[in-house]
N, C-alpha and C positions, 0 to 999 in steps of 0.2 A: 417339684416341677412348677415353673411359673404358669399362671393361668391367664390366657388372653381371651377377651370377649370381642367378637366382631358383630356389629349391628348393621344389618342389611346384606342380603345375599344376591345382589346383582353381580356383574362381572368383577367389580372392584372388591366387594366383600368376599367373594369366593377366592379370588387371587390372594387377598390378604390372609384368609384363613389357612389356605394351603401353605403359603410362605411361612407363617408363624409356626405351623405344625412341623414343617420340614426343618426349621431351625431349632426345634426341641421343645416347643410349648404344648401345653394342654389347651386346646382351642374349642370354644363354644361359638357357633355361628347362629345368630338369631335372625329370623325373617318373619315379617308380619303377614305375608301371604302364604298360600299353600303350595307354592312352586318356587324353584330356584331360578336364578339368572336375570330376574327383573326385565328390563328393556331388551335384554338379550333374547328373550322369547319372541321378540318382534324384529330381531336384527338379521344378520347374515353376512354383511360385507366386511371383509378383513383384508389386510395386507396391501391395500391400494396405496400407491405413491410412497411417502415417507413412513407409512405404517409398516411396510415390509422391513425397513431398517430397524425401527424400534422393536419390532417383534423379535428379530434375530439377535439384537443386542441383549434383550431380556433372556432369550434362550441361552446365549453364551454366558450370561451372568448366573444361570442356574435356576431362574424363576419363570421359565416359560411354560409351566404346566397348562395354563388355560389356553395358550396358543396351540399347544399340542392337542388339546381337546378339540378345539375348533378345526384344526387341520385334519383330524381323524374322521370328521364327518363332513368334509368338503364335498359339495355337489357339483360346483362348476368353477372354472377359471374364466375370467371375462375382462373386457376393456370397453369403456365408453369414452368419448372425447373428454380429456382432462383427467381420466382415471386409468392408471397403468397397473398391470399385473394384479388385479383384484381377484379375490376368491369369495365364494359364497358357501357358508356352512349351512347345514340343514337345521332350520329353526324348530322343526318338530322333534329333533333328537338332542338338541343342545342341553336340555335340562337333565335327562337321564345320563348323558355322557359326563356332565359336570358333577352330578351326584356320585357317580362311580369314582371320579378323581378325588373328591372330598373324602369319601369313606376310605379309600386306599391310603390317604394321608393321615387318617386317624381323627378327622374333625367330627365333633358332635354337632349334628344338624338339628335345629329346633325350628320347625315351621309353625305358622300361626302363633307366633310369639312376638307380639308387638311391644317393643320397649317404648314407654311413654314418659318416664321420669328417670332422674339420676339421683344418686346419693354421693356426697362428697365428704372427704376427710381432709380438713384443711383445704388446700387448693386443688387436690387431686381427686379423681373419681374413685369411689370404693365399690360401687355397684350400679347397675341399671335396673329399673323396676318395670316389670311387665304389666300390662293391663289387668292381669289376674291378681296383682299384688306381690307376686313372687319376685324376690331379689336375686339377681345373677351377679355374683361377686367376681372380681378379677384383679389382677395385678396391673394390667394395662388394657386399653380399649382401642378399637378402631371404629370410627364413625364412617360408615359407607352407606348412609341412608339416602343419598342422592339429593337432588334439588328440585325435583318435579312435584307439581301439585302443592298442597292438597286441593280438595274441591273448592274451597273458598278462594284460593288463588286462581284456579282455572275459571271460576265465575267472574272474579273481579278484573283479572288481567287478560283473560282469554275469551272463550266463547261458550263457557259453561262446562260442566263435566261431560266429556264425550265418550265415557266408558272405554278407556284405553286399557292396556295390559296391567296398569298399576292397580286397578280395581279397588279404588278407595271406598266406594259405597259399601263394599263387602267387608274389607279388612281394616278400614280406618285410614286416615291420612298419614302420610309420612311425618315422622317426628325427628327433628334434629337433636342428637345427643349433645353436640357442641352448644347449640342454642339453649338447651335445658341446663347446661353447665354454666350459663351466664355469658357465653361468648357472643359478642356482637357480630352477626354475619351480614353479608352483603347481597344485594340483588343486582342483577345485570339490567341494562336498559335496552330497549329496542324502539325503532322509529323515533318519534319526537319526544314522547313522554310516557311510554308504556314500560312496564317492568317485565323481565323474563324473556325467554326465547320460545318460539313455537316449534315443536317437533315437526319433522319434515316429511313424514311418509305415512302411508296407510296400506292395508291389505285388502284384496278383493277375493271373494270366493272364486276359485278357478272355474267352477261350473257356470259362473255367471258371465264369463268372458268368452268370446267367440272361439270355438274349438281350434281353428287354424292358428290363432294367436298363441293359445296355450301349447299347441304342439311345437311351434317354433321356440317358444320360451323354454320348454323342458329339454329341447335338443341343444340350444345355444346358451341358456342361462340368462340371457338378456334380450329384450326386444325394445326397439325405439319406434313409437307411433307418433308421427308429426301431428301437432295440434293446429287447428284452424287459427289464423291470425287473431280473430276476435276472442279466442280463449287463452291467449298468451298474456299473462299478467306479471310483468316485470316488477311492479310495485310490491309484490309479495316477498321479493328476495331479501329485503332488509330485515324481515322478521325471522329468517331462517336461523336455526341454531348453529349450522356448520357452513363456513365460508366455501368449502369445496363443493357445496351444492349450488352456489351462485354462478353456475356455468350456463352458457347459452344453450348447449345441447340439452341440459336437464330442465330448463325453463320452457323451451320451445317444443319439447316432445313429452309424451307420456313414456317414461322409462320404466319398464317392468323388469324385475329380477326374480329369479326362481330360487327362493330359500326354503323350498318345500311348500310354502304358500305362494301366493301371487302378490309380490310387494311392488307398490308404486312409489318411486322415489320423488321427493320434492314437492309434487303438486298438492300440498296440504290445503285443507279447507276448500277444495274444489267442489263447488256445488254439484250434487248428484245429477241434477238436470243437465248441467254442462257436460259432465263425464258421459252421460248416456246419449248425448248428441254426437259423440265420436263413433265412427263406424267400428263395430266389433265390441262396443261397450254398452249396447242398447239395454242390456239387462243386468248391468253391473251392480253388485251387492257388496257393500263394505262390511268387513268383519272385524277390523281393528284399525282405528277405534270405530265403534259402531256408528258414531255420529261424525265420521270423518269428513262429511260433506260441509260441515261448518267450522271445523278446526281440528286441533290436536292438543296434546297436553302442554302445559306451560312449565318450562324448566328454568334453572338458574335463579332460583328464588332464595337460596340459603348457602352461599359460598362462604367458606370458613377461613379466617386468617391463620396462616401456618408458616413454618420455616421450610427450608429445603430438605429436611429430613422427614417432612410431613407431620411433625408434631404441631398440634393445635396451640396457638399462642395463648398463654394464660392458664393452660391445664397441662401439667407436665407429663401425665401418663395417658393422654388422649391423642390419637393420631387420626388423620382423615385420608380418604381415598376417593377416587373417581371425581364426579362433578363437584364434590365438596371442596376440592383443592383449588378451584378457581374457574376461569372461563375455558374449561377443557371439555371436549366433546368427542365421544367415540368409544367403542369397545377396547381398542388398543390402549388408549389413554387411561381407561379405567383399570385395565389389567396391570400396566406398568406401575401406576401409582399404588394400586392395591398390594402388589408384591413388595414394594419398598415399605409401605406403611405397616404391613404385618410383620416383616422382618425387624423393623425398628421398634415396634411395640414390645417384642420380646427383649431386644437389647436394653430398652429402658427398664423393663421389669426386673432384669437381673443386674442392673447397674453398669452396663457396658455403654461405651460411647456409640451414639447413633451414627449410622452410615449416611453420608451425603455423597451422592453420585457426582463425579467430576463433570464439568461442562464439555470435556472432550468427547463424551458420549452424547448422542442426540437426546437420550432419555434425561440425563442429568441437566443438559442445557435447557430442555423444555420445561422441566420442573422449576428451574430457577427463573426462567424467562416469564412464565405465566404471571406471577405477582408484579413483575416489573411492567409488563404490558398493561395490566389492569389499572395502573396508575395514570395511563394516558387517556385522552378523550376517546380515541378509537377503541381502546381496550375495555372501556366501560360498556360498550355496545356490541362488540363483536367477539365471538368465540374463536378459539384457535385449536388446531390439531396438527398431527403429523400428516394428515391426509390431503391438505390443500391450503390455499390462501397464503397469508403472509409468512407463516412459520415454515411451511413447506418450501416457499421461495427462498427463505433464509437457509434452509438445509441444502438446497441445490447450490446456492451461491458459496456457502462455506465448505462444501464438499463432504458434509457428514452423510448426505443421502447417497446410498449405494445399494444395489441388489446383489453384490458380490459377497457371499457368506464368509469365505476365508478372510476377506478384508475386515469384515465386522468382528469376526472372532479374534483376529490379530489386534484390533483396536482395544478390545476388552482385556486381552492378555497383557498388553503393554502397560496397563495400569494395575495389574496384579489382582483383578477381580473375577477371573474366570471361575465360574461355579460357586460364587460366594453365597448365593441364595439357596444352594443345595446342601450347604454344610451346617451341621449342628453347631450352635453357639455354646461354647463351654467356658 
C-alpha cells in the first residue's frame, strides 16, 4: 500500500488526507499544533456565491467529505449585500466533526508534530523530519502548510504577532516543505510596496457585546451595525485578503456573524477605542486575535509554483494545496485543492497519470486560472476566490455559476468524472 504524508491539517490538509485515504493510500497527517482545521477554527462562512457551485461540483466528483462535515454542523443560513445563500458552520464543533471524518477514512493523525526539514532522494522527497528528529517516510507528499506567518513575517510586514489561532509562539512558525525542498516560492503584494495580505476578521467575546445585539445575532445569524462616518476607513480595503470583502456594506457597517463565537467581518485592525465608541460595543473584548485592535495575521508569504494537477514544479512526488497553490483564499478553495492534491499524490505514488480537472468545471477552470492571473500586475496584488470579485464575475458571465444541483451533477457526469474521488485507484 502506497504511503502518503500530508503536512498541515487545515481544511486543505484534512481534505487531502481523506481524499488520498479514500483512493486507497495509507495516510499520515502531520499538524504542528494541538488542534485540527487551522484557520477553520476561526471560520464559519460557506457556500456563498460561487462557492456553492464549487462545493456541489466536488460533492458530485466524490470528494465532498469536508463540505458534508461543514453542512452537518451548520448554525445559520444568511445573506448580506453581495453575499447570496451563505451558511455558517459552528466553529466550536468543526474540529471534532473533522476528526471523526478523518478517523472514519482511516487517516493516522499526528498532532504536535512540526515538520521542519525534508530528505530527498535524487529530485524527489523521501521523508520529512520532525522537530524531534523523527523521520516520516512516504511515497508522495502533500504540502498544506499554508502561507500565513510566521512571527518574523507578521512583525516585518504586519503589526507584530497578534496571537491568532495559528499560535506560533507555542507551536513554532509554519515551515514550507516545498521551500525546504529548494523550490523558490512567491510572496504576494499589497498596497504600494508591502508583502502579504492581512486577514480580515476577529472574534469578540459574546458576553462583552450588548445583550440585545447578541440576542438578534443568535436568532438571525447576522447583524449589521452602521459605523459612524468618521470610523469608515476605505483605505483599509486594499490590504484585505479577499476581494468579496471589499463591499460597501461590509466596510461601512460592523457585520457580525454567529459561528458559535461572535465573528466580526472585515474591520481588521480596528482600534479597540474606536470599536468601543460604537453603541453596544462599549465593553467589547477581542478573543481572536487577542491583539486584533492593531491587526491580524499576514498571509500569502509562500505560494508554490505548481501545475494544474497541483504537483509542485521541480519535485515530482510533492503536491500542494490551499493557499500554497497561489492567490487563493477561503475554506472552499482549500477543500477543492486539497481533495485534488491528495488524490493525485496517490496516483503519482503508484505510477498512474495524475488527474487534471477540465476547465468546463468551475473547479478545473479556477485551478488553471490562478497561475495565469498571478502573472498579471493585478494578480500580484489581489487574491481570488469563488466567493466574489473578478473570478465570481467570470463565473456569472460564463454561466458556470449556478445553484441548481441537478445541473451541476449533469456537468460532472458529462465529462465522465462522477464519483471519481470516491473510487479506489487500482
